[in-house]
Biotite code that builds the C-alpha atoms (Angstrom):
import biotite.structure as struc

atoms = struc.array([
    struc.Atom([96.569, 85.845, 65.457], chain_id="A", res_id=1, res_name="MET", atom_name="CA", element="C"),
    struc.Atom([98.177, 89.586, 65.865], chain_id="A", res_id=2, res_name="GLY", atom_name="CA", element="C"),
    struc.Atom([99.511, 92.015, 62.928], chain_id="A", res_id=3, res_name="GLN", atom_name="CA", element="C"),
    struc.Atom([102.402, 94.632, 63.187], chain_id="A", res_id=4, res_name="TRP", atom_name="CA", element="C"),
    struc.Atom([100.746, 98.243, 63.358], chain_id="A", res_id=5, res_name="VAL", atom_name="CA", element="C"),
    struc.Atom([103.030, 101.794, 62.696], chain_id="A", res_id=6, res_name="ALA", atom_name="CA", element="C"),
    struc.Atom([102.491, 103.095, 66.119], chain_id="A", res_id=7, res_name="ILE", atom_name="CA", element="C"),
    struc.Atom([104.213, 107.245, 64.830], chain_id="A", res_id=8, res_name="ARG", atom_name="CA", element="C"),
    struc.Atom([107.560, 107.239, 62.045], chain_id="A", res_id=9, res_name="GLN", atom_name="CA", element="C"),
    struc.Atom([110.952, 109.492, 62.081], chain_id="A", res_id=10, res_name="GLU", atom_name="CA", element="C"),
    struc.Atom([112.642, 110.066, 59.404], chain_id="A", res_id=11, res_name="ASP", atom_name="CA", element="C"),
    struc.Atom([112.734, 106.823, 57.728], chain_id="A", res_id=12, res_name="GLN", atom_name="CA", element="C"),
    struc.Atom([112.787, 104.478, 60.937], chain_id="A", res_id=13, res_name="ASN", atom_name="CA", element="C"),
    struc.Atom([109.187, 103.057, 62.018], chain_id="A", res_id=14, res_name="VAL", atom_name="CA", element="C"),
    struc.Atom([107.954, 102.731, 65.671], chain_id="A", res_id=15, res_name="PHE", atom_name="CA", element="C"),
    struc.Atom([106.128, 99.393, 65.380], chain_id="A", res_id=16, res_name="SER", atom_name="CA", element="C"),
    struc.Atom([103.708, 96.950, 67.900], chain_id="A", res_id=17, res_name="GLY", atom_name="CA", element="C"),
    struc.Atom([102.752, 93.662, 67.485], chain_id="A", res_id=18, res_name="TYR", atom_name="CA", element="C"),
    struc.Atom([98.613, 94.166, 67.836], chain_id="A", res_id=19, res_name="LEU", atom_name="CA", element="C"),
    struc.Atom([95.900, 91.330, 68.414], chain_id="A", res_id=20, res_name="ALA", atom_name="CA", element="C"),
    struc.Atom([92.664, 91.886, 68.768], chain_id="A", res_id=21, res_name="VAL", atom_name="CA", element="C"),
    struc.Atom([89.442, 89.576, 70.397], chain_id="A", res_id=22, res_name="PRO", atom_name="CA", element="C"),
    struc.Atom([87.367, 87.168, 68.851], chain_id="A", res_id=23, res_name="PRO", atom_name="CA", element="C"),
    struc.Atom([83.929, 89.660, 69.319], chain_id="A", res_id=24, res_name="LYS", atom_name="CA", element="C"),
    struc.Atom([86.558, 92.769, 67.648], chain_id="A", res_id=25, res_name="GLY", atom_name="CA", element="C"),
    struc.Atom([86.215, 94.998, 70.602], chain_id="A", res_id=26, res_name="TYR", atom_name="CA", element="C"),
    struc.Atom([87.788, 95.200, 74.223], chain_id="A", res_id=27, res_name="GLY", atom_name="CA", element="C"),
    struc.Atom([89.121, 96.693, 76.785], chain_id="A", res_id=28, res_name="PRO", atom_name="CA", element="C"),
    struc.Atom([93.111, 98.306, 75.959], chain_id="A", res_id=29, res_name="GLY", atom_name="CA", element="C"),
    struc.Atom([95.938, 96.594, 77.044], chain_id="A", res_id=30, res_name="LEU", atom_name="CA", element="C"),
    struc.Atom([100.165, 97.755, 76.423], chain_id="A", res_id=31, res_name="LEU", atom_name="CA", element="C"),
    struc.Atom([102.124, 94.371, 76.658], chain_id="A", res_id=32, res_name="LEU", atom_name="CA", element="C"),
    struc.Atom([105.864, 95.194, 77.366], chain_id="A", res_id=33, res_name="LEU", atom_name="CA", element="C"),
    struc.Atom([107.753, 92.799, 76.749], chain_id="A", res_id=34, res_name="GLN", atom_name="CA", element="C"),
    struc.Atom([111.737, 90.872, 78.006], chain_id="A", res_id=35, res_name="GLU", atom_name="CA", element="C"),
    struc.Atom([114.567, 91.966, 77.305], chain_id="A", res_id=36, res_name="ILE", atom_name="CA", element="C"),
    struc.Atom([114.416, 89.340, 74.688], chain_id="A", res_id=37, res_name="TRP", atom_name="CA", element="C"),
    struc.Atom([112.205, 91.176, 72.468], chain_id="A", res_id=38, res_name="GLY", atom_name="CA", element="C"),
    struc.Atom([108.691, 91.438, 70.936], chain_id="A", res_id=39, res_name="VAL", atom_name="CA", element="C"),
    struc.Atom([109.743, 87.411, 70.535], chain_id="A", res_id=40, res_name="ASN", atom_name="CA", element="C"),
    struc.Atom([107.729, 84.406, 70.047], chain_id="A", res_id=41, res_name="PRO", atom_name="CA", element="C"),
    struc.Atom([106.388, 84.282, 73.655], chain_id="A", res_id=42, res_name="HIS", atom_name="CA", element="C"),
    struc.Atom([105.382, 87.875, 73.877], chain_id="A", res_id=43, res_name="ILE", atom_name="CA", element="C"),
    struc.Atom([103.015, 87.694, 70.468], chain_id="A", res_id=44, res_name="ARG", atom_name="CA", element="C"),
    struc.Atom([101.776, 84.756, 72.103], chain_id="A", res_id=45, res_name="SER", atom_name="CA", element="C"),
    struc.Atom([100.592, 86.429, 75.527], chain_id="A", res_id=46, res_name="LEU", atom_name="CA", element="C"),
    struc.Atom([99.081, 88.888, 73.566], chain_id="A", res_id=47, res_name="ALA", atom_name="CA", element="C"),
    struc.Atom([97.765, 86.440, 70.924], chain_id="A", res_id=48, res_name="ASP", atom_name="CA", element="C"),
    struc.Atom([95.956, 84.858, 74.151], chain_id="A", res_id=49, res_name="GLN", atom_name="CA", element="C"),
    struc.Atom([94.794, 88.084, 76.343], chain_id="A", res_id=50, res_name="TYR", atom_name="CA", element="C"),
    struc.Atom([93.293, 89.316, 72.798], chain_id="A", res_id=51, res_name="ALA", atom_name="CA", element="C"),
    struc.Atom([91.228, 85.704, 72.954], chain_id="A", res_id=52, res_name="ALA", atom_name="CA", element="C"),
    struc.Atom([90.490, 86.753, 76.928], chain_id="A", res_id=53, res_name="ASP", atom_name="CA", element="C"),
    struc.Atom([89.194, 89.950, 75.499], chain_id="A", res_id=54, res_name="GLY", atom_name="CA", element="C"),
    struc.Atom([91.220, 93.027, 75.443], chain_id="A", res_id=55, res_name="TYR", atom_name="CA", element="C"),
    struc.Atom([93.042, 95.101, 72.365], chain_id="A", res_id=56, res_name="VAL", atom_name="CA", element="C"),
    struc.Atom([96.408, 94.283, 72.939], chain_id="A", res_id=57, res_name="VAL", atom_name="CA", element="C"),
    struc.Atom([99.102, 96.230, 71.856], chain_id="A", res_id=58, res_name="LEU", atom_name="CA", element="C"),
    struc.Atom([102.832, 95.366, 72.520], chain_id="A", res_id=59, res_name="ALA", atom_name="CA", element="C"),
    struc.Atom([105.156, 98.165, 71.641], chain_id="A", res_id=60, res_name="PRO", atom_name="CA", element="C"),
    struc.Atom([109.112, 96.815, 70.368], chain_id="A", res_id=61, res_name="ASP", atom_name="CA", element="C"),
    struc.Atom([111.008, 98.905, 73.016], chain_id="A", res_id=62, res_name="VAL", atom_name="CA", element="C"),
    struc.Atom([114.281, 98.303, 71.590], chain_id="A", res_id=63, res_name="PHE", atom_name="CA", element="C"),
    struc.Atom([112.837, 100.207, 67.859], chain_id="A", res_id=64, res_name="TRP", atom_name="CA", element="C"),
    struc.Atom([115.810, 102.957, 68.611], chain_id="A", res_id=65, res_name="ARG", atom_name="CA", element="C"),
    struc.Atom([118.022, 100.074, 68.413], chain_id="A", res_id=66, res_name="GLN", atom_name="CA", element="C"),
    struc.Atom([117.349, 97.678, 65.420], chain_id="A", res_id=67, res_name="GLN", atom_name="CA", element="C"),
    struc.Atom([113.510, 97.373, 64.344], chain_id="A", res_id=68, res_name="ASN", atom_name="CA", element="C"),
    struc.Atom([111.472, 94.550, 65.748], chain_id="A", res_id=69, res_name="ARG", atom_name="CA", element="C"),
    struc.Atom([114.144, 92.259, 68.072], chain_id="A", res_id=70, res_name="VAL", atom_name="CA", element="C"),
    struc.Atom([113.247, 89.151, 68.811], chain_id="A", res_id=71, res_name="ALA", atom_name="CA", element="C"),
    struc.Atom([115.975, 86.544, 70.464], chain_id="A", res_id=72, res_name="LEU", atom_name="CA", element="C"),
    struc.Atom([115.434, 83.171, 71.708], chain_id="A", res_id=73, res_name="GLU", atom_name="CA", element="C"),
    struc.Atom([116.369, 82.169, 74.928], chain_id="A", res_id=74, res_name="TYR", atom_name="CA", element="C"),
    struc.Atom([119.623, 80.966, 74.229], chain_id="A", res_id=75, res_name="SER", atom_name="CA", element="C"),
    struc.Atom([123.099, 81.622, 75.098], chain_id="A", res_id=76, res_name="GLN", atom_name="CA", element="C"),
    struc.Atom([123.630, 83.991, 72.259], chain_id="A", res_id=77, res_name="VAL", atom_name="CA", element="C"),
    struc.Atom([120.295, 85.713, 72.742], chain_id="A", res_id=78, res_name="GLY", atom_name="CA", element="C"),
    struc.Atom([121.160, 86.159, 75.989], chain_id="A", res_id=79, res_name="THR", atom_name="CA", element="C"),
    struc.Atom([123.629, 88.377, 75.379], chain_id="A", res_id=80, res_name="GLU", atom_name="CA", element="C"),
    struc.Atom([122.076, 89.975, 72.642], chain_id="A", res_id=81, res_name="GLN", atom_name="CA", element="C"),
    struc.Atom([119.294, 91.106, 75.156], chain_id="A", res_id=82, res_name="ALA", atom_name="CA", element="C"),
    struc.Atom([121.605, 92.656, 77.633], chain_id="A", res_id=83, res_name="TYR", atom_name="CA", element="C"),
    struc.Atom([123.503, 94.443, 75.148], chain_id="A", res_id=84, res_name="ARG", atom_name="CA", element="C"),
    struc.Atom([119.761, 95.811, 74.149], chain_id="A", res_id=85, res_name="HIS", atom_name="CA", element="C"),
    struc.Atom([119.107, 96.797, 77.488], chain_id="A", res_id=86, res_name="TYR", atom_name="CA", element="C"),
    struc.Atom([121.604, 98.077, 78.160], chain_id="A", res_id=87, res_name="GLY", atom_name="CA", element="C"),
    struc.Atom([121.444, 100.812, 75.647], chain_id="A", res_id=88, res_name="ALA", atom_name="CA", element="C"),
    struc.Atom([118.107, 101.692, 76.496], chain_id="A", res_id=89, res_name="LEU", atom_name="CA", element="C"),
    struc.Atom([117.345, 104.978, 77.390], chain_id="A", res_id=90, res_name="ASP", atom_name="CA", element="C"),
    struc.Atom([114.519, 105.395, 80.000], chain_id="A", res_id=91, res_name="PHE", atom_name="CA", element="C"),
    struc.Atom([113.169, 108.199, 79.558], chain_id="A", res_id=92, res_name="VAL", atom_name="CA", element="C"),
    struc.Atom([112.723, 108.366, 75.663], chain_id="A", res_id=93, res_name="GLN", atom_name="CA", element="C"),
    struc.Atom([111.378, 105.188, 75.986], chain_id="A", res_id=94, res_name="THR", atom_name="CA", element="C"),
    struc.Atom([108.858, 106.339, 78.832], chain_id="A", res_id=95, res_name="ALA", atom_name="CA", element="C"),
    struc.Atom([108.114, 108.776, 75.640], chain_id="A", res_id=96, res_name="GLN", atom_name="CA", element="C"),
    struc.Atom([107.930, 106.049, 73.493], chain_id="A", res_id=97, res_name="ASP", atom_name="CA", element="C"),
    struc.Atom([105.411, 104.124, 75.900], chain_id="A", res_id=98, res_name="LEU", atom_name="CA", element="C"),
    struc.Atom([103.410, 107.444, 76.825], chain_id="A", res_id=99, res_name="ALA", atom_name="CA", element="C"),
    struc.Atom([103.239, 107.344, 72.370], chain_id="A", res_id=100, res_name="ALA", atom_name="CA", element="C"),
    struc.Atom([102.571, 104.284, 72.436], chain_id="A", res_id=101, res_name="ALA", atom_name="CA", element="C"),
    struc.Atom([99.460, 104.085, 74.923], chain_id="A", res_id=102, res_name="ILE", atom_name="CA", element="C"),
    struc.Atom([97.580, 107.570, 72.745], chain_id="A", res_id=103, res_name="GLU", atom_name="CA", element="C"),
    struc.Atom([98.087, 105.418, 69.930], chain_id="A", res_id=104, res_name="HIS", atom_name="CA", element="C"),
    struc.Atom([96.457, 102.317, 71.823], chain_id="A", res_id=105, res_name="LEU", atom_name="CA", element="C"),
    struc.Atom([93.216, 104.259, 72.773], chain_id="A", res_id=106, res_name="SER", atom_name="CA", element="C"),
    struc.Atom([92.860, 106.412, 69.354], chain_id="A", res_id=107, res_name="ALA", atom_name="CA", element="C"),
    struc.Atom([91.660, 102.565, 67.875], chain_id="A", res_id=108, res_name="TYR", atom_name="CA", element="C"),
    struc.Atom([87.739, 102.993, 68.021], chain_id="A", res_id=109, res_name="PRO", atom_name="CA", element="C"),
    struc.Atom([87.671, 99.214, 69.084], chain_id="A", res_id=110, res_name="ILE", atom_name="CA", element="C"),
    struc.Atom([89.214, 99.783, 72.503], chain_id="A", res_id=111, res_name="VAL", atom_name="CA", element="C"),
    struc.Atom([85.991, 99.758, 74.628], chain_id="A", res_id=112, res_name="GLN", atom_name="CA", element="C"),
    struc.Atom([86.640, 100.207, 78.188], chain_id="A", res_id=113, res_name="GLY", atom_name="CA", element="C"),
    struc.Atom([89.879, 101.434, 80.428], chain_id="A", res_id=114, res_name="GLY", atom_name="CA", element="C"),
    struc.Atom([93.235, 100.708, 79.333], chain_id="A", res_id=115, res_name="ILE", atom_name="CA", element="C"),
    struc.Atom([95.869, 98.847, 81.099], chain_id="A", res_id=116, res_name="GLY", atom_name="CA", element="C"),
    struc.Atom([99.777, 98.358, 81.056], chain_id="A", res_id=117, res_name="ALA", atom_name="CA", element="C"),
    struc.Atom([101.416, 94.813, 81.825], chain_id="A", res_id=118, res_name="MET", atom_name="CA", element="C"),
    struc.Atom([104.889, 93.757, 81.326], chain_id="A", res_id=119, res_name="GLY", atom_name="CA", element="C"),
    struc.Atom([108.235, 91.347, 82.246], chain_id="A", res_id=120, res_name="PHE", atom_name="CA", element="C"),
    struc.Atom([110.594, 91.428, 83.700], chain_id="A", res_id=121, res_name="CYS", atom_name="CA", element="C"),
    struc.Atom([112.623, 95.045, 82.413], chain_id="A", res_id=122, res_name="LEU", atom_name="CA", element="C"),
    struc.Atom([108.347, 95.195, 80.823], chain_id="A", res_id=123, res_name="GLY", atom_name="CA", element="C"),
    struc.Atom([107.434, 94.566, 84.452], chain_id="A", res_id=124, res_name="GLY", atom_name="CA", element="C"),
    struc.Atom([109.642, 98.168, 85.348], chain_id="A", res_id=125, res_name="ARG", atom_name="CA", element="C"),
    struc.Atom([108.016, 99.966, 82.624], chain_id="A", res_id=126, res_name="LEU", atom_name="CA", element="C"),
    struc.Atom([104.541, 98.821, 83.318], chain_id="A", res_id=127, res_name="ALA", atom_name="CA", element="C"),
    struc.Atom([105.151, 100.748, 86.902], chain_id="A", res_id=128, res_name="VAL", atom_name="CA", element="C"),
    struc.Atom([106.608, 103.278, 85.416], chain_id="A", res_id=129, res_name="LEU", atom_name="CA", element="C"),
    struc.Atom([103.926, 104.240, 83.393], chain_id="A", res_id=130, res_name="LEU", atom_name="CA", element="C"),
    struc.Atom([101.182, 104.024, 86.769], chain_id="A", res_id=131, res_name="GLY", atom_name="CA", element="C"),
    struc.Atom([101.794, 107.560, 86.360], chain_id="A", res_id=132, res_name="ALA", atom_name="CA", element="C"),
    struc.Atom([99.880, 108.121, 83.684], chain_id="A", res_id=133, res_name="ASP", atom_name="CA", element="C"),
    struc.Atom([96.196, 109.200, 83.990], chain_id="A", res_id=134, res_name="ARG", atom_name="CA", element="C"),
    struc.Atom([95.301, 106.712, 80.482], chain_id="A", res_id=135, res_name="ARG", atom_name="CA", element="C"),
    struc.Atom([95.675, 104.373, 82.788], chain_id="A", res_id=136, res_name="LEU", atom_name="CA", element="C"),
    struc.Atom([93.476, 102.628, 84.807], chain_id="A", res_id=137, res_name="SER", atom_name="CA", element="C"),
    struc.Atom([95.473, 99.712, 85.777], chain_id="A", res_id=138, res_name="ALA", atom_name="CA", element="C"),
    struc.Atom([99.389, 98.180, 85.343], chain_id="A", res_id=139, res_name="VAL", atom_name="CA", element="C"),
    struc.Atom([99.875, 94.755, 86.316], chain_id="A", res_id=140, res_name="VAL", atom_name="CA", element="C"),
    struc.Atom([103.927, 93.694, 87.188], chain_id="A", res_id=141, res_name="SER", atom_name="CA", element="C"),
    struc.Atom([105.592, 90.569, 86.442], chain_id="A", res_id=142, res_name="TYR", atom_name="CA", element="C"),
    struc.Atom([108.921, 90.023, 88.966], chain_id="A", res_id=143, res_name="TYR", atom_name="CA", element="C"),
    struc.Atom([109.376, 93.640, 87.078], chain_id="A", res_id=144, res_name="GLY", atom_name="CA", element="C"),
    struc.Atom([113.576, 93.671, 87.596], chain_id="A", res_id=145, res_name="SER", atom_name="CA", element="C"),
    struc.Atom([115.501, 97.714, 88.467], chain_id="A", res_id=146, res_name="GLY", atom_name="CA", element="C"),
    struc.Atom([112.435, 99.149, 90.434], chain_id="A", res_id=147, res_name="LEU", atom_name="CA", element="C"),
    struc.Atom([115.041, 99.932, 93.347], chain_id="A", res_id=148, res_name="GLY", atom_name="CA", element="C"),
    struc.Atom([116.296, 102.470, 90.751], chain_id="A", res_id=149, res_name="ASN", atom_name="CA", element="C"),
    struc.Atom([112.863, 104.617, 90.644], chain_id="A", res_id=150, res_name="HIS", atom_name="CA", element="C"),
    struc.Atom([111.499, 105.602, 93.875], chain_id="A", res_id=151, res_name="GLN", atom_name="CA", element="C"),
    struc.Atom([111.455, 108.621, 93.205], chain_id="A", res_id=152, res_name="ASP", atom_name="CA", element="C"),
    struc.Atom([108.878, 108.450, 90.779], chain_id="A", res_id=153, res_name="LEU", atom_name="CA", element="C"),
    struc.Atom([106.727, 106.050, 93.671], chain_id="A", res_id=154, res_name="ILE", atom_name="CA", element="C"),
    struc.Atom([104.186, 109.205, 94.405], chain_id="A", res_id=155, res_name="PRO", atom_name="CA", element="C"),
    struc.Atom([103.232, 110.263, 90.613], chain_id="A", res_id=156, res_name="ASP", atom_name="CA", element="C"),
    struc.Atom([101.933, 106.174, 90.571], chain_id="A", res_id=157, res_name="LEU", atom_name="CA", element="C"),
    struc.Atom([97.756, 106.863, 89.825], chain_id="A", res_id=158, res_name="LYS", atom_name="CA", element="C"),
    struc.Atom([96.351, 103.662, 89.176], chain_id="A", res_id=159, res_name="CYS", atom_name="CA", element="C"),
    struc.Atom([95.857, 99.855, 90.559], chain_id="A", res_id=160, res_name="PRO", atom_name="CA", element="C"),
    struc.Atom([99.079, 97.798, 90.344], chain_id="A", res_id=161, res_name="LEU", atom_name="CA", element="C"),
    struc.Atom([99.159, 94.216, 91.049], chain_id="A", res_id=162, res_name="LEU", atom_name="CA", element="C"),
    struc.Atom([102.811, 93.012, 91.724], chain_id="A", res_id=163, res_name="PHE", atom_name="CA", element="C"),
    struc.Atom([103.976, 89.077, 91.160], chain_id="A", res_id=164, res_name="HIS", atom_name="CA", element="C"),
    struc.Atom([107.020, 87.901, 92.660], chain_id="A", res_id=165, res_name="PHE", atom_name="CA", element="C"),
    struc.Atom([109.039, 85.378, 92.436], chain_id="A", res_id=166, res_name="ALA", atom_name="CA", element="C"),
    struc.Atom([110.468, 84.154, 95.714], chain_id="A", res_id=167, res_name="GLY", atom_name="CA", element="C"),
    struc.Atom([113.630, 83.022, 94.813], chain_id="A", res_id=168, res_name="ASP", atom_name="CA", element="C"),
    struc.Atom([114.827, 86.175, 92.346], chain_id="A", res_id=169, res_name="ASP", atom_name="CA", element="C"),
    struc.Atom([118.026, 86.406, 91.610], chain_id="A", res_id=170, res_name="HIS", atom_name="CA", element="C"),
    struc.Atom([116.813, 90.041, 90.287], chain_id="A", res_id=171, res_name="LEU", atom_name="CA", element="C"),
    struc.Atom([114.704, 91.561, 92.711], chain_id="A", res_id=172, res_name="ILE", atom_name="CA", element="C"),
    struc.Atom([115.172, 89.609, 96.094], chain_id="A", res_id=173, res_name="PRO", atom_name="CA", element="C"),
    struc.Atom([112.216, 89.454, 98.390], chain_id="A", res_id=174, res_name="LEU", atom_name="CA", element="C"),
    struc.Atom([114.445, 92.056, 101.091], chain_id="A", res_id=175, res_name="SER", atom_name="CA", element="C"),
    struc.Atom([113.513, 94.556, 97.327], chain_id="A", res_id=176, res_name="GLU", atom_name="CA", element="C"),
    struc.Atom([110.528, 93.838, 97.730], chain_id="A", res_id=177, res_name="VAL", atom_name="CA", element="C"),
    struc.Atom([109.705, 93.933, 101.052], chain_id="A", res_id=178, res_name="ASP", atom_name="CA", element="C"),
    struc.Atom([111.446, 97.733, 100.677], chain_id="A", res_id=179, res_name="ALA", atom_name="CA", element="C"),
    struc.Atom([109.507, 98.710, 97.980], chain_id="A", res_id=180, res_name="LEU", atom_name="CA", element="C"),
    struc.Atom([105.753, 97.736, 98.316], chain_id="A", res_id=181, res_name="MET", atom_name="CA", element="C"),
    struc.Atom([105.076, 99.290, 101.575], chain_id="A", res_id=182, res_name="PRO", atom_name="CA", element="C"),
    struc.Atom([106.507, 102.889, 99.541], chain_id="A", res_id=183, res_name="GLN", atom_name="CA", element="C"),
    struc.Atom([103.898, 102.072, 96.941], chain_id="A", res_id=184, res_name="ILE", atom_name="CA", element="C"),
    struc.Atom([100.640, 101.004, 99.179], chain_id="A", res_id=185, res_name="GLN", atom_name="CA", element="C"),
    struc.Atom([101.378, 104.038, 101.172], chain_id="A", res_id=186, res_name="ALA", atom_name="CA", element="C"),
    struc.Atom([100.938, 106.033, 97.266], chain_id="A", res_id=187, res_name="THR", atom_name="CA", element="C"),
    struc.Atom([97.892, 103.711, 96.125], chain_id="A", res_id=188, res_name="VAL", atom_name="CA", element="C"),
    struc.Atom([96.214, 101.005, 96.299], chain_id="A", res_id=189, res_name="GLU", atom_name="CA", element="C"),
    struc.Atom([99.129, 98.118, 94.848], chain_id="A", res_id=190, res_name="ALA", atom_name="CA", element="C"),
    struc.Atom([98.133, 94.110, 95.720], chain_id="A", res_id=191, res_name="THR", atom_name="CA", element="C"),
    struc.Atom([101.408, 91.581, 96.110], chain_id="A", res_id=192, res_name="HIS", atom_name="CA", element="C"),
    struc.Atom([101.434, 88.099, 95.456], chain_id="A", res_id=193, res_name="PHE", atom_name="CA", element="C"),
    struc.Atom([104.721, 86.084, 95.934], chain_id="A", res_id=194, res_name="ILE", atom_name="CA", element="C"),
    struc.Atom([105.395, 82.658, 94.426], chain_id="A", res_id=195, res_name="TYR", atom_name="CA", element="C"),
    struc.Atom([107.337, 80.423, 96.711], chain_id="A", res_id=196, res_name="ASP", atom_name="CA", element="C"),
    struc.Atom([110.394, 78.488, 95.063], chain_id="A", res_id=197, res_name="GLY", atom_name="CA", element="C"),
    struc.Atom([109.569, 80.306, 92.080], chain_id="A", res_id=198, res_name="GLN", atom_name="CA", element="C"),
    struc.Atom([112.160, 82.125, 90.352], chain_id="A", res_id=199, res_name="LYS", atom_name="CA", element="C"),
    struc.Atom([112.717, 85.106, 87.850], chain_id="A", res_id=200, res_name="HIS", atom_name="CA", element="C"),
    struc.Atom([110.550, 84.119, 84.834], chain_id="A", res_id=201, res_name="GLY", atom_name="CA", element="C"),
    struc.Atom([107.916, 81.919, 86.189], chain_id="A", res_id=202, res_name="PHE", atom_name="CA", element="C"),
    struc.Atom([105.657, 82.654, 83.408], chain_id="A", res_id=203, res_name="ASN", atom_name="CA", element="C"),
    struc.Atom([107.249, 81.440, 80.621], chain_id="A", res_id=204, res_name="CYS", atom_name="CA", element="C"),
    struc.Atom([107.175, 78.324, 79.035], chain_id="A", res_id=205, res_name="PRO", atom_name="CA", element="C"),
    struc.Atom([110.202, 78.872, 77.348], chain_id="A", res_id=206, res_name="GLU", atom_name="CA", element="C"),
    struc.Atom([112.369, 79.371, 79.917], chain_id="A", res_id=207, res_name="ARG", atom_name="CA", element="C"),
    struc.Atom([113.990, 76.776, 82.664], chain_id="A", res_id=208, res_name="ALA", atom_name="CA", element="C"),
    struc.Atom([112.354, 78.816, 85.304], chain_id="A", res_id=209, res_name="SER", atom_name="CA", element="C"),
    struc.Atom([108.700, 77.956, 83.925], chain_id="A", res_id=210, res_name="TYR", atom_name="CA", element="C"),
    struc.Atom([105.930, 76.540, 86.594], chain_id="A", res_id=211, res_name="SER", atom_name="CA", element="C"),
    struc.Atom([103.020, 75.916, 85.441], chain_id="A", res_id=212, res_name="GLN", atom_name="CA", element="C"),
    struc.Atom([101.319, 75.510, 87.764], chain_id="A", res_id=213, res_name="ARG", atom_name="CA", element="C"),
    struc.Atom([102.531, 79.721, 89.464], chain_id="A", res_id=214, res_name="SER", atom_name="CA", element="C"),
    struc.Atom([101.871, 81.009, 85.661], chain_id="A", res_id=215, res_name="ALA", atom_name="CA", element="C"),
    struc.Atom([98.237, 79.648, 85.735], chain_id="A", res_id=216, res_name="ALA", atom_name="CA", element="C"),
    struc.Atom([97.338, 81.419, 89.696], chain_id="A", res_id=217, res_name="LEU", atom_name="CA", element="C"),
    struc.Atom([98.904, 84.326, 88.636], chain_id="A", res_id=218, res_name="ALA", atom_name="CA", element="C"),
    struc.Atom([97.444, 84.440, 85.361], chain_id="A", res_id=219, res_name="LYS", atom_name="CA", element="C"),
    struc.Atom([93.763, 84.087, 87.099], chain_id="A", res_id=220, res_name="ALA", atom_name="CA", element="C"),
    struc.Atom([94.527, 86.706, 89.188], chain_id="A", res_id=221, res_name="ARG", atom_name="CA", element="C"),
    struc.Atom([95.927, 88.638, 86.449], chain_id="A", res_id=222, res_name="THR", atom_name="CA", element="C"),
    struc.Atom([92.131, 88.286, 84.622], chain_id="A", res_id=223, res_name="LEU", atom_name="CA", element="C"),
    struc.Atom([90.036, 88.962, 87.814], chain_id="A", res_id=224, res_name="GLU", atom_name="CA", element="C"),
    struc.Atom([92.333, 92.088, 88.586], chain_id="A", res_id=225, res_name="PHE", atom_name="CA", element="C"),
    struc.Atom([91.841, 93.836, 84.973], chain_id="A", res_id=226, res_name="LEU", atom_name="CA", element="C"),
    struc.Atom([88.220, 92.256, 85.266], chain_id="A", res_id=227, res_name="SER", atom_name="CA", element="C"),
    struc.Atom([87.386, 94.976, 88.560], chain_id="A", res_id=228, res_name="ARG", atom_name="CA", element="C"),
    struc.Atom([89.679, 97.847, 86.502], chain_id="A", res_id=229, res_name="HIS", atom_name="CA", element="C"),
    struc.Atom([89.293, 98.559, 83.064], chain_id="A", res_id=230, res_name="LEU", atom_name="CA", element="C"),
])
């Protein structure tokens, strides 16, 4: 099991993250970026799983400037609250916060090897935006909604990227994927997979859209990709 750690303090407010360490005590670094429901039990469980796979995982509290340690359920009430937090998010400021999180993660002596970023939904979008950071060796994006809003940043991408897209995703339809991927692949090494018939959020077992087969296949591809680059 992981634990919460302080990344940075501003006045009385603390920017923190959930840190999970592999059984052998060291490994490559992995910044794990949340969905709009915050660093909730699902995201913490993912951090623990990837730590068990050998990575030093840090899941930063992206909404900390609005409310510390947001952890919402996948219910109607939780989703309404999640969208309020998402609507108030300043992406420029968040990018600065995540740069600080990368710096914090890289400072741990137990981080041995490269550092990658991986995110889901909102986090999948944020992970791609970090692809211009030279401290990162790889980025994995699961169904990153809103990627089309950042086409101007594509020329700045530096590291290899892996994308997982749902074939029936209402937040990032295949038409948007088809428009974005050639631009990204013209800039940097990028691989993408489309999971036919799946809906947004297929990796999360707490959501109705969960697909065990697609989630298992995507994780296998993710671990292979990370093993080559970190």
